C-alpha positions in Angstrom: 122.9 50.3 91.3 121.0 51.7 94.1 117.1 51.9 94.2 117.2 55.5 94.1 119.2 55.6 90.9 116.7 53.5 89.1 113.6 55.8 89.6 114.6 58.2 86.8 114.4 55.4 84.3 111.1 53.9 85.7 109.2 57.1 85.3 109.6 57.2 81.5 109.3 53.4 81.1 106.0 53.3 83.0 104.6 56.2 80.9 105.7 54.7 77.8 104.0 51.2 78.9 101.0 52.9 79.9 100.3 55.1 76.6 101.7 52.2 74.1 98.3 50.2 74.0 96.5 53.6 73.3 98.8 54.6 70.5 98.6 51.2 69.1 94.8 51.1 69.0 94.7 54.6 67.4 96.7 53.4 64.3 94.3 50.7 63.4 90.7 50.6 62.5 88.3 49.6 65.3 86.9 46.5 63.3 88.3 45.2 59.9 85.9 44.0 57.8 85.7 40.2 57.0 88.0 39.3 54.0 86.1 39.6 50.5 83.7 42.2 49.2 80.4 43.3 50.7 79.6 40.1 52.4 81.0 38.0 49.6 84.0 36.0 51.1 87.1 35.3 49.0 86.8 31.7 47.3 82.9 32.0 46.9 81.3 30.6 43.8 79.8 33.8 42.4 77.6 32.0 39.9 75.5 30.9 43.2 74.5 34.3 44.2 71.3 35.6 43.0 72.2 39.3 42.9 75.1 38.6 40.4 75.1 38.0 36.5 77.8 36.6 34.6 78.9 39.6 32.0 82.1 38.2 30.8 82.4 34.5 30.5 85.8 33.0 29.8 86.2 29.6 31.2 89.0 30.4 33.7 88.5 33.9 34.4 84.8 35.0 34.4 83.5 38.5 35.1 80.5 39.3 37.1 78.3 42.2 37.7 75.3 43.3 39.8 71.8 42.8 38.4 70.3 45.9 39.8 70.8 49.3 38.2 73.5 51.7 38.8 76.6 50.3 40.6 77.4 51.6 44.1 80.2 51.8 46.4 81.1 53.8 49.6 77.3 55.1 49.7 77.3 56.5 46.3 77.3 55.9 42.4 80.2 54.4 40.7 80.9 53.7 36.9 81.4 50.2 37.2 81.9 47.2 39.7 83.2 44.0 38.3 83.8 40.8 40.5 86.3 38.5 39.1 86.5 34.7 39.6 89.2 32.6 38.8 88.8 28.8 38.5 85.1 29.5 39.8 86.7 31.3 42.8 86.1 34.9 43.8 89.2 36.6 43.9 89.0 40.3 42.8 86.8 43.5 42.6 87.6 46.3 40.1 85.5 49.6 40.7 85.8 52.5 38.0 84.8 55.7 38.7 84.8 59.6 37.8 85.0 62.8 39.3 87.3 64.0 42.5 84.2 64.1 44.7 83.6 60.4 44.2 87.6 59.7 44.7 87.4 61.5 47.9 84.4 59.7 49.1 85.9 56.2 48.3 89.2 57.0 50.0 87.5 58.2 53.2 85.5 55.1 53.2 88.4 52.8 52.8 90.3 54.9 55.6 87.6 54.6 57.9 87.3 50.6 57.3 91.0 49.8 57.0 92.9 52.6 58.6 94.5 55.7 58.0 97.1 55.7 55.0 100.6 55.6 55.8 102.7 57.6 53.2 105.7 55.7 52.2 108.8 57.3 50.4 107.8 57.9 47.1 104.0 57.5 47.1 101.7 60.2 45.6 99.3 61.7 47.8 98.7 64.8 45.5 99.3 65.5 41.8 98.3 64.2 38.6 98.5 60.6 39.6 97.7 59.3 43.0 98.2 55.9 44.4 97.1 54.6 47.6 97.3 50.9 49.1 96.2 48.8 52.2 97.8 45.4 52.7 95.9 43.4 55.1 96.1 39.8 56.2 94.0 38.2 53.4 93.3 41.3 51.3 95.0 43.8 49.1 93.5 47.1 48.2 94.8 49.6 45.6 93.2 52.9 44.7 94.6 54.9 41.9 93.2 58.0 40.7 94.4 60.3 37.6 93.5 64.0 37.9 93.7 64.5 34.3 90.0 63.3 33.2 89.2 62.7 36.9 89.3 58.9 36.6 89.8 56.5 39.3 90.2 52.6 39.6 89.9 50.9 42.9 91.0 47.2 43.1 90.1 44.9 46.2 91.7 41.4 45.8 92.7 38.4 47.8 96.1 37.9 48.5 95.8 34.1 48.2 93.8 33.8 45.1 95.0 37.0 43.1 98.6 35.4 42.3 96.6 32.9 40.1 95.8 35.9 37.6 99.8 36.4 37.0 100.1 32.6 36.7 97.3 32.9 33.9 99.3 35.6 32.2 102.5 33.7 32.2 100.8 30.6 30.7 99.7 32.9 27.7 102.9 34.5 27.1 105.0 31.3 26.2 
């Protein structure tokens, strides 16, 4: 192949290689928050944190809440924020909320922190039941919203520690 024959292939290839890094950076958030929740790393001992109070002691799974007033997330009030520790290690957060306005605020905050949602085949983005998820290296985030009753549930959990909850369930079924 002569040099002049390869020029038509080099131009599109060079354009592609020039734009590829910009395209990849646009698809991911600028900075992904550290694994955990609001500065509390996965695996932490929640009993040692002064801002939390034990609300449901169970031995293996203990549930904590914030001491001070109305729970907040994504710059606004929510119905409840519960932090779960399994075997004394922080592993999961569950946030309950109401209203479509709160849902949109939470969804927008998650997209700005973890990247735009990529809708998979079969996922619901509108309708009576909406499901969203982000899967990061150490964290998994699931957002569910039911339009009927305007109720939402956000679960943020450690991908390493959360499987212990399933082990616990299987121990109780035998």
